[in-house]
C-alpha positions as a Markdown table, in Angstrom:
| # | Residue | x | y | z |
|---|---|---|---|---|
| 1 | Unk | -27.8 | -138.2 | 50.9 |
| 2 | Unk | -30.8 | -138.4 | 49.0 |
| 3 | Unk | -30.8 | -140.3 | 45.4 |
| 4 | Unk | -31.8 | -137.2 | 43.8 |
| 5 | Unk | -29.0 | -135.0 | 45.2 |
| 6 | Unk | -26.8 | -137.6 | 44.3 |
| 7 | Unk | -28.1 | -137.4 | 40.8 |
| 8 | Unk | -28.2 | -133.4 | 40.4 |
| 9 | Unk | -24.9 | -133.2 | 41.6 |
| 10 | Unk | -23.5 | -136.1 | 39.1 |
| 11 | Unk | -25.2 | -134.3 | 36.4 |
| 12 | Unk | -23.7 | -130.9 | 37.7 |
| 13 | Unk | -20.4 | -132.3 | 37.9 |
| 14 | Unk | -20.9 | -133.7 | 33.7 |
| 15 | Unk | -22.0 | -130.4 | 32.8 |
| 16 | Unk | -19.7 | -128.7 | 34.2 |
| 17 | Unk | -16.7 | -131.3 | 33.3 |
| 18 | Unk | -18.4 | -131.0 | 29.4 |
| 19 | Unk | -18.4 | -127.4 | 29.4 |
| 20 | Unk | -14.8 | -127.4 | 30.4 |
| 21 | Unk | -14.1 | -129.8 | 27.3 |
| 22 | Unk | -16.1 | -127.2 | 25.2 |
| 23 | Unk | -14.1 | -124.4 | 26.2 |
| 24 | Unk | -10.7 | -126.0 | 25.7 |
| 25 | Unk | -11.9 | -127.2 | 22.4 |
| 26 | Unk | -13.8 | -124.3 | 20.9 |
| 27 | Unk | -12.7 | -121.0 | 23.2 |
| 28 | Unk | -9.2 | -121.4 | 23.4 |
| 29 | Unk | -8.6 | -121.3 | 19.5 |
| 30 | Unk | -10.9 | -118.3 | 18.9 |
| 31 | Unk | -8.3 | -116.5 | 21.6 |
| 32 | Unk | -5.3 | -117.7 | 19.7 |
| 33 | Unk | -6.3 | -116.2 | 16.7 |
| 34 | Unk | -7.6 | -113.1 | 18.4 |
| 35 | Unk | -4.3 | -112.7 | 19.8 |
| 36 | Unk | -2.5 | -113.9 | 16.0 |
| 37 | Unk | -4.9 | -111.3 | 14.7 |
| 38 | Unk | -3.1 | -108.5 | 17.4 |
| 39 | Unk | 0.4 | -109.5 | 16.9 |
| 40 | Unk | -0.1 | -109.0 | 13.7 |
| 41 | Unk | -1.7 | -105.4 | 13.7 |
| 42 | Unk | 0.8 | -104.3 | 16.0 |
| 43 | Unk | 3.6 | -105.7 | 13.6 |
| 44 | Unk | 2.3 | -104.4 | 10.6 |
| 45 | Unk | 1.6 | -101.1 | 12.7 |
| 46 | Unk | 6.0 | -101.1 | 13.6 |
| 47 | Unk | 6.2 | -101.7 | 9.8 |
| 48 | Unk | 4.5 | -98.9 | 8.5 |
| 49 | Unk | 6.2 | -96.7 | 11.2 |
| 50 | Unk | 9.8 | -97.8 | 9.9 |
| 51 | Unk | 8.8 | -97.4 | 6.6 |
| 52 | Unk | 8.2 | -94.0 | 7.2 |
| 53 | Unk | 10.8 | -93.2 | 8.9 |
| 54 | Unk | 12.9 | -94.6 | 6.1 |
| 55 | Unk | 10.9 | -92.2 | 3.3 |
| 56 | Unk | 11.6 | -89.4 | 5.6 |
| 57 | Unk | 15.3 | -90.6 | 5.8 |
| 58 | Unk | 15.5 | -91.0 | 2.3 |
| 59 | Unk | 13.7 | -87.2 | 1.5 |
| 60 | Unk | 16.1 | -85.7 | 3.6 |
| 61 | Unk | 18.7 | -87.3 | 1.8 |
| 62 | Unk | 17.7 | -86.3 | -1.3 |
| 63 | Unk | 17.0 | -82.8 | -0.5 |
| 64 | Unk | 20.8 | -82.7 | 1.2 |
| 65 | Unk | 22.2 | -84.0 | -2.7 |
| 66 | Unk | 19.7 | -81.6 | -3.9 |
| 67 | Unk | 21.2 | -78.7 | -2.5 |
| 68 | Unk | 24.5 | -79.6 | -2.6 |
| 69 | Unk | 24.2 | -80.6 | -6.7 |
| 70 | Unk | 22.5 | -76.7 | -6.6 |
| 71 | Unk | 25.6 | -75.1 | -4.9 |
| 72 | Unk | 28.2 | -76.9 | -7.2 |
| 73 | Unk | 26.6 | -76.0 | -10.3 |
| 74 | Unk | 26.8 | -72.2 | -9.0 |
| 75 | Unk | 30.1 | -72.5 | -8.6 |
| 76 | Unk | 30.6 | -73.9 | -12.2 |
| 77 | Unk | 28.9 | -71.7 | -13.5 |
| 78 | Unk | 30.5 | -68.7 | -11.9 |
| 79 | Unk | 34.0 | -70.0 | -12.7 |
| 80 | Unk | 32.7 | -70.5 | -16.1 |
| 81 | Unk | 31.9 | -67.0 | -16.5 |
| 82 | Unk | 35.4 | -66.0 | -14.8 |
| 83 | Unk | 36.8 | -68.3 | -17.5 |
| 84 | Unk | 35.2 | -67.1 | -20.7 |
| 85 | Unk | 36.0 | -63.2 | -19.4 |
| 86 | Unk | 39.4 | -63.7 | -19.3 |
| 87 | Unk | 39.9 | -65.6 | -22.2 |
| 88 | Unk | 38.0 | -62.5 | -23.6 |
| 89 | Unk | 39.9 | -60.5 | -22.7 |
| 90 | Unk | 42.8 | -62.8 | -24.2 |
| 91 | Unk | 41.4 | -62.4 | -27.1 |
| 92 | Unk | 40.8 | -58.8 | -27.7 |
| 93 | Unk | 44.4 | -58.4 | -26.8 |
| 94 | Unk | 45.9 | -60.4 | -29.4 |
| 95 | Unk | 43.6 | -58.5 | -32.2 |
| 96 | Unk | 45.2 | -55.5 | -30.7 |
| 97 | Unk | 48.4 | -56.5 | -30.7 |
| 98 | Unk | 47.7 | -58.1 | -34.6 |
| 99 | Unk | 46.5 | -54.8 | -35.6 |
| 100 | Unk | 49.5 | -52.8 | -33.8 |
| 101 | Unk | 52.0 | -55.2 | -35.6 |
| 102 | Unk | 49.9 | -54.7 | -39.1 |
| 103 | Unk | 50.0 | -51.1 | -38.5 |
| 104 | Unk | 53.3 | -50.4 | -37.5 |
| 105 | Unk | 54.6 | -52.3 | -40.7 |
| 106 | Unk | 52.2 | -50.7 | -43.1 |
| 107 | Unk | 53.5 | -47.2 | -41.4 |
| 108 | Unk | 57.3 | -48.1 | -41.9 |
| 109 | Unk | 56.4 | -49.4 | -45.6 |
| 110 | Unk | 54.8 | -46.1 | -46.6 |
| 111 | Unk | 57.2 | -44.0 | -45.1 |
| 112 | Unk | 59.5 | -45.1 | -47.8 |
| 113 | Unk | 57.3 | -44.0 | -50.9 |
| 114 | Unk | 56.4 | -40.5 | -52.3 |
| 115 | Unk | 54.2 | -38.6 | -50.4 |
| 116 | Unk | 51.9 | -38.9 | -53.5 |
| 117 | Unk | 51.4 | -42.3 | -53.1 |
| 118 | Unk | 50.7 | -42.3 | -49.3 |
| 119 | Unk | 47.1 | -42.0 | -49.8 |
| 120 | Unk | 46.8 | -45.1 | -52.2 |
| 121 | Unk | 48.9 | -47.0 | -49.9 |
| 122 | Unk | 47.6 | -45.6 | -46.9 |
| 123 | Unk | 43.7 | -47.2 | -48.0 |
| 124 | Unk | 45.2 | -50.5 | -49.8 |
| 125 | Unk | 47.9 | -51.1 | -46.7 |
| 126 | Unk | 44.5 | -50.6 | -44.3 |
| 127 | Unk | 42.1 | -53.1 | -45.9 |
| 128 | Unk | 45.0 | -55.5 | -46.2 |
| 129 | Unk | 45.8 | -54.9 | -42.1 |
| 130 | Unk | 41.6 | -55.3 | -41.9 |
| 131 | Unk | 41.8 | -58.4 | -43.6 |
| 132 | Unk | 44.2 | -59.9 | -41.8 |
| 133 | Unk | 42.4 | -59.3 | -38.4 |
| 134 | Unk | 39.6 | -61.0 | -39.8 |
| 135 | Unk | 41.3 | -64.0 | -41.1 |
| 136 | Unk | 43.2 | -63.9 | -37.3 |
| 137 | Unk | 39.5 | -63.4 | -35.8 |
| 138 | Unk | 38.1 | -65.9 | -38.0 |
| 139 | Unk | 40.6 | -68.8 | -37.8 |
| 140 | Unk | 39.9 | -68.7 | -33.4 |
| 141 | Unk | 36.1 | -68.3 | -34.0 |
| 142 | Unk | 34.1 | -70.4 | -31.9 |
| 143 | Unk | 32.2 | -69.9 | -28.2 |
| 144 | Unk | 35.2 | -68.4 | -26.8 |
| 145 | Unk | 35.1 | -65.1 | -29.7 |
| 146 | Unk | 31.6 | -65.0 | -29.5 |
| 147 | Unk | 31.8 | -64.5 | -25.9 |
| 148 | Unk | 34.7 | -62.2 | -26.3 |
| 149 | Unk | 32.7 | -59.9 | -28.6 |
| 150 | Unk | 29.5 | -60.0 | -26.4 |
| 151 | Unk | 31.7 | -58.8 | -23.6 |
| 152 | Unk | 33.2 | -56.4 | -25.4 |
| 153 | Unk | 29.4 | -55.0 | -26.6 |
| 154 | Unk | 28.6 | -55.2 | -22.9 |
| 155 | Unk | 31.5 | -52.7 | -21.8 |
| 156 | Unk | 30.7 | -50.4 | -24.4 |
| 157 | Unk | 26.8 | -50.5 | -23.3 |
| 158 | Unk | 27.4 | -50.0 | -20.2 |
| 159 | Unk | 29.6 | -46.8 | -20.6 |
| 160 | Unk | 26.7 | -45.2 | -22.1 |
| 161 | Unk | 23.4 | -43.1 | -20.3 |
| 162 | Unk | 20.8 | -46.0 | -19.4 |
| 163 | Unk | 18.4 | -43.1 | -20.3 |
| 164 | Unk | 18.5 | -42.7 | -23.6 |
| 165 | Unk | 19.5 | -45.9 | -24.6 |
| 166 | Unk | 15.8 | -47.1 | -25.9 |
| 167 | Unk | 14.9 | -48.6 | -28.2 |
| 168 | Unk | 17.2 | -51.5 | -28.3 |
| 169 | Unk | 17.5 | -54.2 | -31.1 |
| 170 | Unk | 20.1 | -57.1 | -30.7 |
| 171 | Unk | 21.0 | -59.0 | -33.6 |
| 172 | Unk | 23.3 | -62.2 | -34.0 |
| 173 | Unk | 23.5 | -65.1 | -36.5 |
| 174 | Unk | 22.0 | -67.2 | -34.4 |
| 175 | Unk | 19.9 | -67.4 | -31.2 |
| 176 | Unk | 21.9 | -66.5 | -28.3 |
| 177 | Unk | 22.3 | -68.3 | -25.1 |
| 178 | Unk | 19.7 | -67.5 | -22.2 |
| 179 | Unk | 23.0 | -66.2 | -20.2 |
| 180 | Unk | 24.3 | -64.3 | -23.1 |
| 181 | Unk | 21.1 | -62.7 | -23.6 |
| 182 | Unk | 20.9 | -62.0 | -19.3 |
| 183 | Unk | 24.2 | -60.6 | -19.8 |
| 184 | Unk | 23.1 | -58.1 | -22.3 |
| 185 | Unk | 20.1 | -57.1 | -20.7 |
| 186 | Unk | 21.9 | -56.3 | -17.5 |
| 187 | Unk | 24.5 | -54.1 | -19.6 |
| 188 | Unk | 21.6 | -52.0 | -20.9 |
| 189 | Unk | 20.3 | -51.2 | -18.1 |
| 190 | Unk | 15.9 | -50.8 | -17.5 |
| 191 | Unk | 16.4 | -50.7 | -21.2 |
| 192 | Unk | 16.6 | -54.3 | -21.6 |
| 193 | Unk | 13.6 | -55.1 | -20.6 |
| 194 | Unk | 12.4 | -54.0 | -23.7 |
| 195 | Unk | 15.1 | -55.1 | -26.2 |
| 196 | Unk | 14.6 | -56.8 | -29.1 |
| 197 | Unk | 16.9 | -59.5 | -30.0 |
| 198 | Unk | 16.6 | -61.0 | -33.2 |
| 199 | Unk | 18.6 | -63.3 | -35.9 |
| 200 | Unk | 20.5 | -61.8 | -38.8 |
| 201 | Unk | 21.6 | -63.9 | -41.8 |
| 202 | Unk | 25.3 | -63.9 | -42.8 |
| 203 | Unk | 26.4 | -61.4 | -39.8 |
| 204 | Unk | 29.0 | -63.2 | -38.3 |
| 205 | Unk | 30.3 | -64.1 | -34.9 |
| 206 | Unk | 29.6 | -61.2 | -32.7 |
| 207 | Unk | 26.5 | -58.9 | -31.7 |
| 208 | Unk | 25.3 | -55.9 | -33.1 |
| 209 | Unk | 23.2 | -53.5 | -31.0 |
| 210 | Unk | 21.1 | -50.7 | -31.9 |
| 211 | Unk | 19.9 | -48.1 | -29.4 |
| 212 | Unk | 19.2 | -44.7 | -29.0 |
| 213 | Unk | 22.7 | -43.6 | -28.5 |
| 214 | Unk | 23.8 | -44.7 | -31.5 |
| 215 | Unk | 25.3 | -48.4 | -33.5 |
| 216 | Unk | 27.7 | -50.9 | -31.6 |
| 217 | Unk | 29.1 | -53.2 | -33.8 |
| 218 | Unk | 30.6 | -55.7 | -32.1 |
| 219 | Unk | 30.7 | -58.3 | -34.8 |
| 220 | Unk | 33.9 | -59.9 | -36.8 |
| 221 | Unk | 32.7 | -57.4 | -39.8 |
| 222 | Unk | 32.2 | -54.6 | -37.5 |
| 223 | Unk | 36.0 | -55.2 | -35.7 |
| 224 | Unk | 37.3 | -55.4 | -39.3 |
| 225 | Unk | 35.9 | -52.2 | -41.0 |
| 226 | Unk | 36.9 | -50.2 | -37.7 |
| 227 | Unk | 40.2 | -51.4 | -38.0 |
| 228 | Unk | 40.4 | -50.3 | -41.9 |
| 229 | Unk | 38.8 | -46.8 | -41.6 |
| 230 | Unk | 40.9 | -45.9 | -38.4 |
| 231 | Unk | 44.3 | -47.3 | -40.2 |
| 232 | Unk | 43.2 | -45.0 | -43.4 |
| 233 | Unk | 42.3 | -42.4 | -40.8 |
| 234 | Unk | 45.6 | -42.2 | -38.9 |
| 235 | Unk | 47.7 | -42.9 | -42.0 |
| 236 | Unk | 46.1 | -39.8 | -44.5 |
| 237 | Unk | 46.8 | -37.9 | -41.3 |
| 238 | Unk | 50.3 | -38.4 | -40.5 |
| 239 | Unk | 50.6 | -37.8 | -43.9 |
| 240 | Unk | 49.0 | -34.6 | -44.4 |
| 241 | Unk | 51.1 | -33.6 | -41.3 |
| 242 | Unk | 54.5 | -34.9 | -42.6 |
| 243 | Unk | 55.1 | -36.4 | -39.6 |
| 244 | Unk | 57.0 | -39.8 | -40.2 |
| 245 | Unk | 54.7 | -42.6 | -39.9 |
| 246 | Unk | 57.2 | -44.7 | -38.2 |
| 247 | Unk | 57.2 | -42.4 | -34.9 |
| 248 | Unk | 53.6 | -43.7 | -34.0 |
| 249 | Unk | 53.8 | -45.4 | -30.5 |
| 250 | Unk | 53.1 | -41.9 | -29.2 |
| 251 | Unk | 49.8 | -41.6 | -30.2 |
């Protein structure tokens, strides 16, 4: 082999060895960096996917909790309305019972006096009984009494013809709660949409409703006045008919 060829082969071998050394020194770190970057990208992508799945799970759980809370709220609201209706019936029953006892007591007392004094006694007894009812209602006043009076007004409104109720004005001492406003509008029917709600000082517990069919006074003052007028009328009728006042259970 000639020296030239030998030299060429030796230099070629050196070049290859040098190239291999440089590749090991320079290209291997670059490849490693690329591999590390790819691994990090895959890890970040996996974490992002996991976080998205966790977020969707939390959102689904929140929606489920919200739905459950709404269901429970609707149940509680229905339960409270039913309890208010039962309390309203109880309060009105007690008020009627008190009025009945007072009327019977007044009638027994009136039966023992002369006919010439009955008219005066009728008015005095009626006022006293009405005042007793007023004091009784005032003592039990509060949200339950307010609910009872509003429910009583709503029952009277439902019994009227909705075609001739408008215009309607609803008066109360304090602004009514939204659910009570809704109950009144429901009892008014179509006329409830245009009903005017306003506050009146010193009106007391209850509401006063002015309609095209007349006035519905479901306030404590209105009940007291109605009780007084009813007792005066009844006792006067009994006196004029010369009927024993104690026999009023047949009325």
